C-alpha positions in Angstrom: 0.0 -0.1 0.1 2.7 2.2 1.2 4.8 1.6 -2.4 1.4 2.4 -4.4 1.1 5.6 -2.6 4.6 6.8 -3.4 4.3 5.8 -6.8 0.9 7.5 -7.5 2.4 10.7 -5.6 5.4 10.6 -7.9 3.3 10.4 -11.0 1.2 13.0 -10.1 4.3 15.3 -9.3 5.7 14.6 -12.9 2.6 15.2 -14.7 2.1 18.4 -13.2 5.7 19.5 -13.3 5.3 18.7 -17.1 2.2 20.9 -17.1 4.1 23.6 -15.7 7.0 23.5 -17.9 4.5 23.5 -21.2 2.9 26.9 -20.0 6.7 28.6 -19.5 7.5 29.8 -22.7 11.2 30.7 -22.6 11.6 34.1 -24.9 13.1 33.6 -28.1 15.0 36.6 -30.2 12.4 37.1 -32.5 9.9 37.8 -29.4 12.1 41.0 -28.7 11.4 42.1 -32.3 7.8 41.7 -32.3 7.7 43.2 -29.1 9.9 46.1 -29.9 8.8 50.0 -30.6 9.1 52.0 -33.1 12.0 54.1 -31.6 13.9 50.5 -31.6 14.3 51.3 -35.0 16.0 53.6 -37.7 15.5 53.6 -41.2 18.0 53.0 -43.8 18.6 56.3 -45.7 17.2 55.9 -49.5 20.6 57.0 -50.7 22.2 54.0 -48.8 20.4 51.4 -50.6 21.4 49.8 -54.0 18.5 48.1 -56.1 19.9 45.5 -58.5 17.5 44.2 -61.1 18.6 40.8 -62.6 17.6 39.5 -66.3 16.0 36.4 -63.9 13.4 39.1 -63.4 14.4 38.9 -59.6 16.1 41.9 -57.6 18.5 42.4 -55.0 18.7 45.1 -52.6 22.0 46.0 -50.7 22.7 48.4 -48.1 25.6 50.5 -48.4 28.2 51.1 -45.6 29.6 54.7 -45.7 30.5 54.7 -42.4 33.4 52.1 -42.9 34.4 52.7 -46.4 33.2 56.2 -47.7 35.6 56.4 -50.6 34.7 52.9 -51.8 30.6 53.7 -51.1 31.2 57.1 -53.1 32.5 54.9 -56.0 29.6 52.4 -56.1 27.2 55.0 -55.6 28.9 57.1 -58.7 28.6 53.9 -61.1 25.5 53.2 -60.2 24.2 56.4 -61.5 26.2 56.6 -64.3 25.1 53.4 -66.0 28.7 52.2 -65.5 26.9 48.6 -65.0 24.7 48.3 -67.9 26.5 45.4 -69.5 27.9 44.0 -66.4 27.0 40.1 -65.6 27.4 37.6 -62.3 30.1 35.7 -63.8 31.8 34.0 -61.0 30.2 31.8 -58.3 32.3 30.1 -55.9 30.2 27.2 -53.5 30.4 28.4 -49.8 32.3 31.4 -50.6 31.3 34.3 -52.8 28.9 35.4 -56.2 30.8 38.1 -57.9 29.4 40.4 -60.7 31.0 43.5 -62.6 32.4 43.9 -66.3 35.0 40.9 -65.8 38.3 40.9 -67.4 39.6 44.0 -69.3 40.1 47.5 -69.1 37.0 49.8 -68.8 37.4 53.5 -68.2 35.8 54.5 -64.9 33.0 57.3 -64.8 34.1 60.7 -64.1 34.8 61.8 -60.2 35.1 57.9 -59.5 38.7 57.3 -57.5 40.7 54.8 -59.3 42.6 53.7 -56.4 40.9 54.4 -53.0 43.0 54.2 -49.6 42.7 51.3 -47.8 39.7 51.5 -46.1 39.7 47.8 -44.3 39.7 49.5 -40.9 38.8 53.0 -39.3 39.3 54.4 -35.7 36.6 53.6 -32.8 36.3 57.6 -32.5 32.6 58.6 -32.4 31.4 55.2 -32.6 29.5 53.2 -29.8 30.1 49.8 -29.6 27.3 47.0 -28.2 29.6 43.9 -27.4 28.5 40.7 -28.4 29.2 38.9 -25.2 30.9 36.0 -26.7 34.7 35.5 -27.7 35.7 36.3 -31.1 38.7 34.6 -32.4 39.5 37.4 -34.9 39.6 40.5 -32.6 39.6 41.9 -29.2 36.0 42.1 -28.9 33.0 41.2 -31.6 30.5 44.0 -31.2 27.7 45.9 -33.0 27.6 49.7 -34.2 25.2 51.7 -36.0 23.5 48.1 -37.0 26.6 46.6 -38.3 28.7 43.7 -36.9 32.0 44.8 -36.3 35.3 44.0 -34.7 37.5 45.7 -32.0 41.4 45.3 -32.6 44.4 45.8 -30.4 45.3 48.8 -32.2 42.0 50.3 -31.1 40.6 50.3 -34.9 37.2 48.7 -35.8 36.5 46.8 -39.0 33.2 45.5 -40.3 32.8 41.5 -40.9 32.4 39.6 -43.6 29.4 37.4 -42.5 27.1 36.2 -44.8 25.6 38.5 -47.2 28.2 41.0 -47.0 29.2 43.0 -50.2 33.0 43.5 -50.5 35.2 45.2 -53.1 37.3 42.8 -55.5 40.8 43.6 -56.3 44.1 42.6 -57.7 47.0 41.8 -55.3 48.1 44.5 -53.0 48.7 47.4 -53.1 45.5 47.6 -55.6 42.7 48.3 -53.0 39.7 47.8 -55.8 37.7 50.8 -57.2 34.3 49.2 -56.5 33.9 48.5 -60.3 33.9 44.5 -59.3 31.7 43.6 -56.3 30.9 40.2 -54.5 29.0 38.9 -51.8 29.3 35.9 -49.2 27.1 33.4 -49.9 28.5 30.4 -47.1 30.6 30.4 -44.0 31.5 33.8 -42.7 34.5 34.9 -44.7 36.4 36.2 -41.8 39.7 36.2 -43.5 38.7 39.0 -45.6 38.1 41.2 -42.5 40.8 44.2 -43.1 42.0 42.7 -46.3 39.1 43.9 -48.5 36.8 46.7 -48.5 33.5 46.0 -47.2 31.0 48.2 -48.7 27.7 46.8 -47.8 25.4 43.9 -47.1 22.6 42.4 -49.0 19.2 42.9 -47.2 16.7 42.0 -50.0 16.8 39.0 -52.5 20.2 36.9 -51.1 18.6 33.9 -52.6 18.8 35.1 -56.2 22.8 35.5 -55.6 23.2 32.5 -53.6 21.3 29.9 -55.3 22.9 30.1 -58.9 24.9 27.7 -60.4 28.5 27.2 -59.6 31.1 28.2 -61.9 33.0 25.3 -63.5 35.7 27.2 -64.7 39.1 28.3 -62.9 38.7 29.9 -59.3 34.6 29.7 -60.1 34.3 31.7 -63.1 32.0 30.7 -65.3 33.4 28.4 -68.0 32.6 28.9 -71.9 29.9 26.6 -71.5 28.0 28.3 -68.8 25.7 31.5 -69.0 26.5 34.5 -66.8 23.5 36.1 -65.5 23.0 39.7 -67.1 22.2 42.6 -65.0 19.7 44.7 -66.2 20.0 47.9 -64.0 21.8 49.4 -60.9 20.0 52.1 -58.9 20.1 53.9 -56.0 16.8 54.0 -54.4 17.3 57.8 -53.6 16.8 58.2 -57.5 13.6 55.8 -58.0 10.1 57.5 -57.5 8.8 57.7 -53.7 6.4 55.0 -54.4 8.6 52.6 -55.8 11.6 53.0 -53.3 12.4 49.8 -51.3 12.1 51.1 -47.5 13.8 49.1 -44.9 14.7 49.6 -41.6 17.2 48.0 -38.9 17.0 47.8 -35.0 18.9 50.1 -33.4 22.3 48.2 -31.7 22.4 50.9 -29.0 18.8 49.9 -27.9 18.0 48.1 -24.7 15.9 46.2 -27.3 18.8 45.0 -29.4 20.9 44.4 -25.8 18.3 41.9 -25.1 18.0 40.7 -28.4 21.9 39.9 -28.7 21.7 38.0 -25.4 19.1 35.9 -26.2 20.5 35.1 -29.7 23.9 34.2 -28.3 22.5 31.6 -25.9 19.2 30.3 -27.3 17.8 29.2 -24.2 14.6 28.5 -26.1 16.1 25.7 -27.9 16.4 23.7 -24.6 20.0 23.4 -23.6 21.3 26.9 -23.6 24.7 27.5 -25.5 27.7 29.7 -23.6 27.7 32.0 -26.7 27.7 32.5 -30.2 29.8 33.4 -33.2 29.7 36.9 -34.2 28.2 36.1 -37.3 25.6 33.8 -35.9 23.9 36.7 -34.6 22.0 38.5 -37.2 21.2 42.2 -37.1 17.1 42.6 -37.3 16.4 44.4 -40.5 12.7 44.3 -42.1 10.7 46.3 -44.4 9.2 49.5 -42.7 5.8 48.7 -41.5 3.0 49.9 -43.8 1.3 52.2 -41.0 4.6 54.0 -40.9 5.0 54.7 -44.8 
């Protein structure tokens, strides 16, 4: 009788505990985004949004990063506005590495006012920036952090650099001392390419249409360039959103990295307690900065 009573009590306790656990919802990063207020977000300026239309009927929207590479970004804007890429194609796709586009091999005259050899805009002083630490060690720097909505790395020399996470857009170049003019661009389509940090100018990130670049056939030629029996994807147009009719402009906003909501988001995204067994931390690129279309009610 005693054993039966104890067993029954144990079953009742287990059932109650299970029911209680089911009622307790562990907060997820997405919950912070949903509960955020308009004050937690900042709209991306239309002059920092570049829209690329492909011959496939798809489009790609890139947020530019003048905060880190002002001369390279200025070049990119000049090229977009001058029609420089009118005959450009996506001609190189390397699995788990990059997709690259531009005019390809050859000598092509840059538009007036474009700087042929910009300075090495691979890192910049911390001055004027506020960092929100990621809270986890970063093997590529003294500290992984976020500033102005961008994943960044603080170096021992006191400088910070943007990070080549998935979707980052960089400037292709020849061997140093060449720095690349911005005429040839690439985006990371696989594992974060952190070895490119501080070696190649980072000019932006893809915020819409990433699948239109990452899902293309891989190049079979040398270094992933499309072979003669492969067809590059033509780029029909490249425009700055600021030059488009207001009704046609894409509008996006990024969560402010200095907000309390963002700090909570980073903590939850780092540890993912909502998965069950939380992790002790996360790689910097494993914490995607929340970016979304501006809600209809605020347009």
